[in-house]
C-alpha positions as CSV (number, residue, x, y, z in Angstrom):
1,M,56.6,-70.5,31.8
2,L,57.7,-69.4,35.2
3,T,56.0,-69.8,38.6
4,H,56.4,-67.1,41.3
5,E,54.7,-66.4,44.6
6,Y,52.7,-63.2,44.8
7,A,50.4,-62.3,47.7
8,G,50.8,-65.9,49.1
9,N,49.8,-67.6,45.8
10,Q,51.9,-69.6,43.4
11,L,51.1,-68.0,40.0
12,Q,52.2,-68.9,36.5
13,L,54.0,-66.2,34.5
14,T,55.1,-65.8,30.9
15,D,58.8,-65.5,30.2
16,E,58.4,-61.7,30.3
17,G,56.7,-61.8,33.7
18,F,53.0,-61.3,32.8
19,L,50.4,-63.4,34.5
20,V,49.3,-66.4,32.3
21,S,45.8,-66.1,33.7
22,A,44.2,-62.7,34.3
23,A,41.8,-64.6,36.6
24,D,44.7,-65.0,39.1
25,W,44.9,-61.2,39.5
26,T,43.8,-59.5,42.8
27,P,44.6,-56.1,44.2
28,E,47.1,-57.9,46.6
29,V,48.8,-59.5,43.6
30,A,49.0,-56.0,42.0
31,Q,50.6,-54.7,45.1
32,S,53.2,-57.5,45.0
33,L,53.9,-57.0,41.3
34,A,54.3,-53.3,41.8
35,A,56.6,-53.7,44.8
36,E,58.8,-56.1,42.7
37,A,59.1,-53.2,40.2
38,G,60.0,-50.7,43.0
39,I,56.6,-49.0,42.8
40,V,54.3,-48.1,45.8
41,L,50.8,-47.9,44.3
42,T,49.0,-44.6,44.8
43,P,45.4,-43.6,43.9
44,E,46.8,-42.3,40.6
45,H,48.3,-45.7,39.8
46,W,45.0,-47.4,40.7
47,T,43.2,-45.1,38.3
48,V,45.4,-46.4,35.5
49,I,45.2,-50.0,36.6
50,T,41.4,-49.9,36.9
51,Y,41.1,-48.3,33.5
52,C,43.4,-51.0,31.9
53,R,41.3,-53.8,33.5
54,E,38.0,-52.3,32.4
55,D,39.2,-51.6,28.9
56,A,40.6,-55.1,28.6
57,A,37.3,-56.5,29.6
58,R,35.6,-54.6,26.8
59,Q,38.4,-55.6,24.3
60,S,38.3,-59.4,24.8
61,G,41.1,-59.4,27.3
62,Q,43.5,-57.4,25.2
63,S,45.6,-54.8,27.0
64,P,45.1,-51.1,26.0
65,G,48.0,-49.4,24.3
66,L,49.7,-46.4,25.9
67,R,47.9,-43.8,23.8
68,R,44.5,-45.2,24.7
69,I,45.4,-45.3,28.3
70,S,46.5,-41.7,28.2
71,Q,43.5,-40.6,26.2
72,Y,40.8,-42.2,28.2
73,S,42.1,-42.8,31.8
74,G,42.4,-39.2,32.6
75,V,46.2,-39.6,33.3
76,G,48.4,-37.8,30.8
77,M,51.3,-39.3,29.0
78,K,54.0,-37.5,31.1
79,D,52.3,-38.8,34.3
80,L,52.2,-42.3,32.9
81,Y,56.0,-42.2,32.4
82,R,56.3,-40.9,36.0
83,L,54.0,-43.5,37.5
84,F,55.3,-46.5,35.5
85,P,58.9,-45.7,34.5
86,K,60.8,-47.5,31.7
87,G,57.9,-48.7,29.6
88,P,54.6,-47.5,31.1
89,G,52.3,-49.5,28.8
90,K,54.0,-52.9,29.6
91,L,54.4,-52.1,33.3
92,A,50.8,-50.9,33.8
93,A,49.5,-54.0,32.0
94,R,51.7,-56.3,34.0
95,I,50.6,-54.8,37.3
96,A,47.0,-54.9,36.1
97,G,47.4,-58.7,35.5
98,L,46.9,-58.3,31.7
99,P,48.8,-59.7,28.8
100,K,51.6,-57.6,27.2
101,P,50.1,-55.0,25.0
102,K,50.4,-55.8,21.3
103,A,51.8,-52.3,20.6
104,C,54.7,-52.9,22.9
105,L,57.9,-54.6,21.7
């Protein structure tokens, strides 16, 4: 496990950079995680992040896969790749403070 400071808090991360505890997540932490990935969060990003967090709450904490995000968030697949380049499923989950999606390698 790693420890890193986000939004003024020391948070534990997995070896792949996902929060160990989703309870540590705040919008400010999301901003910091996004900035680290070179992303400035827009309302469209927040639509995806909010969907991911709500879906995970319904799915016992499990992150949604990319297809489910695309199908139910209102943000299409092409837009997901534009918003969260190089692995939108993993990156959206990471910024949303969720575990790595099972569908992602």
